[in-house]
C-alpha positions in Angstrom: 182.2 167.3 35.4 181.1 166.8 39.0 183.0 165.8 41.8 180.2 164.8 43.8 180.1 167.9 46.1 181.1 170.3 43.8 179.7 172.2 40.2 177.5 169.9 38.1 177.9 169.5 34.4 175.6 170.4 31.9 174.5 167.1 31.2 173.9 166.1 34.6 171.3 168.9 34.7 169.4 168.4 31.7 169.3 164.8 32.4 168.3 165.2 35.8 164.8 164.3 37.1 162.7 167.2 36.3 160.9 166.8 40.1 164.4 167.8 41.8 164.6 171.8 41.3 167.5 172.8 43.4 171.3 171.4 42.7 172.4 170.3 45.7 169.3 167.9 44.9 170.4 167.0 41.6 174.1 166.5 43.2 172.4 164.3 45.8 170.6 162.1 42.4 174.1 161.9 40.8 175.2 160.7 43.5 172.4 158.2 44.5 172.8 156.9 40.8 176.8 156.5 41.5 175.8 154.1 45.1 174.8 150.6 45.8 171.9 148.9 46.2 169.8 148.3 47.6 168.6 152.1 47.6 166.3 154.7 47.6 165.5 157.9 46.6 162.4 160.0 47.6 161.3 163.5 46.9 159.5 166.2 48.9 156.3 167.0 47.0 156.7 170.9 46.7 160.3 171.5 47.4 161.8 169.2 45.7 164.2 167.8 48.7 165.6 165.0 48.0 166.3 162.1 50.6 168.4 158.5 49.9 169.8 155.7 51.2 171.8 152.9 50.0 173.7 149.5 50.8 170.5 148.1 52.7 169.5 144.7 53.7 166.5 145.0 50.8 164.8 147.0 48.5 161.8 147.3 50.8 164.0 148.4 53.7 165.5 150.9 51.7 162.4 152.2 50.4 160.7 152.1 54.2 164.4 153.7 55.7 164.5 156.7 53.5 160.7 157.1 53.7 160.9 157.5 57.3 163.9 159.9 57.1 162.2 161.8 54.6 158.9 161.9 57.0 161.2 163.0 59.9 163.4 165.7 58.2 161.6 167.6 55.4 160.3 170.9 55.3 157.2 171.4 57.6 155.4 172.9 54.8 156.1 170.3 52.5 153.0 167.8 52.8 154.7 164.6 51.7 157.0 163.1 49.4 156.9 160.4 46.1 159.5 157.6 45.4 161.4 158.4 42.5 163.2 155.3 42.2 164.6 152.1 44.2 166.5 149.2 43.3 
């Protein structure tokens, strides 16, 4: 069982989206699924690096702000990112 910061259950690993490569990004996704909407989750295309925000003013705002966060912070070698999920 995951406490949000350490370890993942086998079920969490098995059911995570396949674009999430590292356990740190799967942990981020678990935290995202338990967070409050409006929210958005983006993944960098090559590295699988994840970015997400919760409790934004709208779903559109969540997507826009998370994309901006991704653009500023993803690895320089990663060409782009994609929206994995938003609510």
